[in-house]
N, C-alpha and C positions, 0 to 999 in steps of 0.2 A: 504493500500500500504506500509506504514512504517513497519507494522508487517511482511509482506512478505519479504521485503528487509532485515529485521533483521534476520529472520530465514535462508534466503539464505546465509547471512554473517556468521551466526553461523555454518551452514553446511560446508561452504568453509574453515572457520578457523579450524573446527574440523578435516577435511581431512588433512589440512596443519599440524596440531598438530600431527596427526598420523605419517606423513612423518618425521617431526622433531624428534619426540620421537624415531622412529625406527632408525634413523641415530645416535641418542645419545646412544641408547642401543648397536648398532653394534660397534661403536667406543670404548665405554667403555669396552664391553666384550672382544674386540680384545686386548686392552691394558692389561686388567686383565689376559687374557690367557697367554700373553707373560711374564707377571710378575710372574705368578704361574707355568710357564713351562708346560702349557697344550699341548696336542697333537693337530695338525692341524685339524684333523678330528673332534674332539670334539668341536673345535671352529666353524668349518663350520656348524656342526649340530645345535649348539646353534643359530647361526646367521640365517641359512637358514630355518630350520624346526620349530624352536620355535618362534623366533622374528617375522617371516613372518605371523604367525597366531595370533599375539597379537591383531591387530585391530578387527578381527573376534571374538576373545575370549571375549574381553571387551564389544563389541556391543552385543554379545550373552548373556552375564551375565546381562547386563543392561536391555535388552529387555525381558529376562525371569523374572526378578524381577518386571518389569512393566506389566507383564501379557500378553505380545505379543511375545512369543517365535517364532511365525511364521515368524517374521521379520528376525530373525537369520537364520532360515532354508532357506529363500529366498536369504539372503545375501550370505550364503555359496554356495548354488546351482549356483547363478549367478556368484559369484567369481570364482568358479571352471571352468565355461565356459570361463571366461575372462583369467584365468591363462593358460588354455590348448589351447587357440586359439589366442586371441589378444596379450597377453604378449609374448608368444613364437614367434609369427609371427613378431612382432616389433623387438625383440631381434635378430632374424635371419636376418632380412632385414638390420639392422644396423651393422651386423658382416661382416667380410671379406669373409669368406667361409662357412657360415652357422653355426649351433650349433653342436659341436661334442658330440657323445654319446657312445664312445667306452668303457667307464669304465664299468667293470663288476658290480660294485655296482649300477650304474645308470640303467643298463639293468634289474637287478633283482628288483630294486625299482620301475621300470616301472610297473611290475605286481602288486605290492602293491598299486600303484597309481590307476590303473584301478579298482581294487576291492574297494578301499576306496571311489572313486568317485561315484560308482554305489550303494554301500551298503546303504547309507541313503535313496536313492530313493526306494529301495526294502523294507526297513523297514517301510517306510511311505506309502506303498501301501494300507494298510488298513485304512488310514486316521489318524494314530496316531503313533508318535515316543514316546513310553512309557519310563518309567525309566528302565525297563528291556532292551529295545532297546538301551538306553543310555549306559548301562553297556556293552552290546555287542560291541558298537562302541569304547568304551574306551579300552576294552580288545584287540580289533584288533590293536589299536594304541600301546598298550603295547607289543603285539606280534611283531609288526614292529620294535620297539625299541630293543627288545631282539635280533632279527636277526641282526639289524644294528650294535649293539655294540658287537656282538659275532665275528665279522670279525677282526682278529688280525692285518691284513695288514692295516686297517684303522687307526691304532695307532702307526705307525712306525716313523712318522716324527713329531718332536716338533716344535712349532711356534718359528721362529727366530726373533731376534730383533737387531737393529742397536746399535752401541756403545753409541750413544746419548740417545737412549731409555733405555739402561741398566743403564746409569748414572741417568736418570730421575726416573727410577723405584726404585732406592736405597733410595729415599726420603721416610721417614716414613709415611707421610700422603698421599702418592700416591694411595695406595690401597683403603684407606677410601674415598678419593675424587671420584674415579671412581665408587665405590659402591653407594655413595650418588647420583651420576648422574643417575645410573640405577634406583634407588628408585624414583628419581624425574620424570624420564621418565614414570614409571608405574603410578604415580599419574596423569600425563598429559594424559595418555591413558584413565584413568577412566573418567576424565572430558570431553575429546573428544568424548568418547563413549556415554556419556549422551547427548552431543550436537547433535550427529548423530541421536540417537533414538528420541529425542524431535523434531528435524527438520522433520524427516520422518513422525511422527505422525501429525505434523502441515500440511505438504504437502498433506497427505492423506485426512485430514478433509477439508481443504480449497478447493482443486481441485476435491474432490470426487474421488480420485484415490485409487486403491487398495493398501493397505499397502504391500502386497506381490509383486506387480508390482514395487513399489518404492525400495523394498529390492533387487529385481532381477536386476534392472538397476542402480539406483542412488547410493544406499548404497554399493552395491558390487563393482562398479567401483571406488568409493571413497576409499574403504578399500584395493582394489587391486593396487591402484596407487603406493605405495611404492615398491611393487614387480615388477611392470612394469618399474619404474625408475631404480631399481636395475639391472634388466635384461638388459636394454638398456645400462647402464653404463658399465656392465661387457662385453657386446658385443663390445663396442667401445674400451675397454682396452684389448681386445683379451683374456679375462678370460672366455671363453665359457664353460669350465667345471663346473663353478659355477652356470650357468643359470638354467639348468635342475634340479640340486639339490635343488635350491631355490624354483622353481615353483612346483616341485613334493612334496617337503617337505611341502609347503603351502597347497597344495590340501589334502594331507594325514592328516595333523594336523587339518585343519578346518573341513573336512568331518567326522572325527572320534572323536578326542579329544574334539574339540569345541562343536560340536552338542551333544556329549555324556554328557558333563557338563551341557549344556543348558537343555537337557531332564531330567537330574537328578534334576535340580532346579525346572523346570516347564515343564511337558510333552507337546510335540508339537502336538496339535490337529489341523488337517487340514480338516475343514468341506467342503470346496470347493476346489477340486484339479485341477479344470480347469485352473487357472492361472499358475500352474506348468506343464501343459501338454507339452507346447512348450519347456520350460526349461529342462524338463526331457528328451525329445527327443534329444535336442542339447547337453545335458550332455553326453549321450551315444554316440552320433555321434562324439563329440569332442574327447572323450577319445579313441574312435576307431581309428580315423585318426591319432591322436597323437601317439598312440601305434604303428600303422603300419609304420608311417614315421620314428619313432625313431628306430624301429627294423630293417627295410629294409636294409639300408646301414649304420646304426649306425651314422647318421648325419641328421639334419633337414636342407634341402637346402632352397635357396631363393624361388624357385618355390613352394615348399611345404609350405613355410611360407605364400606366397601369397594366397594359397588355404585356409589355416587356418584363414587368415584375412577375406577372403570372407565368410567363415563359420560364423565368429562372426557377420559380417554385416547381413548375412541371419538370424541369431538368433534375432537380434534387429528388423528387418523388420517383421519377422514372429510373434514375440511376440506382437508388436504394432498392427499388422493387426488382430490378434486373440482378443486382448482387445477392439479394436474399433468395431469389428464385434459383440462382446458380448454386448457392450453398445447400439448398434443399435437394 
């Protein structure tokens, strides 16, 4: 019993560490961007597309080094379902008038998101995401970056700062202090990722659960927690334009770059694809309705959010039913 409580504690602390580290990186990068006069878009991309994928990346690297890259695959697949259904739904429900999606960049990124979400599922169809597949995933991510940074209109506005911030930025040690905070956050990410992977292995062995099932549910929701909190916070502050950028960036980054890195370290061999059958179906279903709702009137309404929330609940029920039926 003590050992179980210990690993539950480790898992919860690790999830909390991911959230704390993400906040630390976001704040530090924002301050550094203003100090260095970066463009607003570059800052948004760093915060939304890169930092959001950090938990998945570090869990993926640790799981690959521990010889269980399947955990990373399940984490990413489950996390994508969470981002495209639960996170979007909660953000829209907390917003005043739904989530706007009129931006041309968001509309085109939507196509990249749809392809990125489905690509790992297609590459794993033969039961193996090889190193060659990993290169394909990373190349797709590079293609997305090339397109993203080729848009000159994304670099027209420089991050603005208050007079107080300008005074603070003039201190010689300010740049170094924020750089150290980012470094510290990355170190915390590493320890938190090890805690997540160790806890997942313990739960799988103790309760005779599938490691893949734990990745789909437990690890994915833990890693997606920072994105969910970020989306809800933006919705409450009426910063709806940031929500879809964050979530789509997280999906693209984790499904391509993260899984590509994991496959290069340790090819992802999936001997039994049955645990992924439901997740694969709901991944396609989730991206389909997310695509339709975002394209239709270029806004995700509260009614559409309620449907996406129902879709996530259906995913949980279907996955649990499939696993319990398999055990029987």
